[in-house]
N, C-alpha and C positions, 0 to 999 in steps of 0.2 A: 295636455296641459289645460289648465283652466283659463278663463278670461283674465282673472287676477294675475296668474303666472305670466301670461303674455304681456300684460301691462307692465309688470315689474321687469321682465326681460327687456322690453323696449326702453324703459326708463334707465336701466343699468347698462345699456349696450356700450356706453363710452367709458365705463369703469370696470375694467377686466377683473380686478380682485373681487369687487362686490358682486359682479355678475356670476363668476364661477362659484363664489360662496353661496349665492342664492340657489343656483342650479344644484349644488351638492346638498344643501339643506332640504330642498324639495324633492331630492332623489330623481331628478329629471335626466334621462339618458342624454348625453351630450357627445356630439361627434365633431371632429375637425374635418370640414368639407373643403373641397377644391385645393387640397394640399398639392404643392408643387405646380399649380396651374399658372401658366404665363399670363392668363387673362386677369388675374387678381393683382398683378403688379409684383415687384420684387419684395422679398421677405428676408429678414435677417435670421441667422441661426437662432438668435435669442427669441425671436417671434415664435418660431417653431417649438423651441424648448418650453417656452412659457405655456403655450396652448397644450402641448402634448403631456405636460405634467398634470394637467387639469381635466383631461377628457379620457374616457375609456374606449372610444370608438373613433375610427378613421375611415372616411369615405374612400374606398379603394376601387369602386366601380361607379364611375360617373357617366351617365348616358350622353353627355355632351362633350366630354374630354376625350382627346385622342388616347388610343391604347397605351402608348408609351407613358403618358402621365399616370394613367391608372396603374400600370405595372409598377412604376416607381413608388407610388403612394402605398400600394400593397406591400412592397418590400419593406418600406419604412415602418408600416404598421406591424408587420411580422417581427422585425428586429426589435421593436420597442414593446412587444407584448400587448399590442392593442388589437381589438377585434375589428374586422373590416365590415363596412356596410355599403350598400349601393343606393343610388338615387338617380332619377332621370334628369334632374336639373332642367326640366322642361320649361320652355318659354312659349311654346305653342302646343296645341292639342296633338299635333303630329308626332311629338317626341315623348309624350307621357308614357311612363312605364318601360322605357327602353332599358333602364337599369333599376334595380330594386333590391330590397333586403329580404331575405328569406329566413324564417325561423322554423326549422323542422319541428313538427309536432305541435306548434302553437295552434290552439283552436279558438282563442278569444283574444280580444284586445289586451286584456290583463296579462295573459300568458305571453303575448308578443312583447309587451313592454317589460315584463319581468326578464325575458330572454335578452332584450337589449341591455338592460342593466347588468346582466351577468356576462355579456359578450358572447352569447351563444347564437351568433349570426352568421349568415352565409351571403356574401354579396353576389348578385346574379345580374344577368343582362348583357347588353352589348355596349361597346365604347362608341364615342362620337367620331365625327370626321369633319373636315372643313367644308365638304359639300353639304353636310347636314346643317352646319352653322350658317352657311350662306342661305340655305333653304329657310331656316328659322328667321333670319333677318329679313328675307324677302317676304315671308308670310306676315310678319309683324308690320313691315312697311306697307304691304298691300292693304292690310286692315286699316292702317292709318289713312291711306289714300281714300278708301271707301268712305270712311268717316268724314274726311275733308270734303270730298265731292258731294256727299249727301247733305252736308251742312250748307255748302254753296248753292246746290240746286234747290234746296227748300228754304233758302233765305234765313237760315239760322246762323248767327255769328257775324253777319255783315261782311266786311272785307277780310277779316282774320283768316277764315279758311282758305281763301284764294291766295293770300300772302303766304300762308303756311305751305301751300302746294308749290308755290314758286321757289320757296327755300328748300323744301325737301326733295323735289325732283332731282336737282343737281347732286345733292348729297347721296341719294340712292344709287346714282351712277357709280359712286365710289365703293359700293359693296364688294365687288371682286378684288379691288386693291386692298381694302381693309382685311379681307380674308387671307390674301396672299401674305401680307405683313404679319398677321396673327400666326399664320402657319410657320413662317420663318422664325418668329420669336418662340413659338411653341416647341420647335425642334431643338432649341438651345437651352431655354430657361429651366425646364425641369431637371435637366441633367446637371446644370451648374448648382442648383439648389440641393439636389440629391448628394452631390460630391461634398458640399459644405456640411451637410448633416452627418456624413460618415465621419 
């Protein structure tokens, strides 16, 4: 997409009708990502129907989602005649390209995009796990600590970095609990949503 396209998408992101009309007008390949993910919160059947009526692609291989979520998204895509795509959903370098979209035979960016528009895609890669999620959260948190400590040691930011450290240290201790709760929700939520869609 162009910088203009990106600006328009950003401007229209809260107006679904206008956004989908713009994407169609510009022939921009569009996918429904994180389908059935418990991490994005509850969705109504109407939410799914609205989006699926307007996209040609469904992310059915997400490198940060558990295998069960990916399997259900793949089944939904197949039933609805939508092509599947893959994406790493990486939040750290460690998980980049865990999942991806393959277009057999594409030798250029233009051929790849044309195949996306036609739905000639193959989702590839591996699913995520809660150990991976905790690892990503830990890496992001460690990076924040490095930044906080660096600012404090070199006198940048005054008391703000020290206060931030005092707040974030106890929160970081909650990472295993957050992962446990997320895992429990993940085991239930996609199945409920999948049953509603049937």
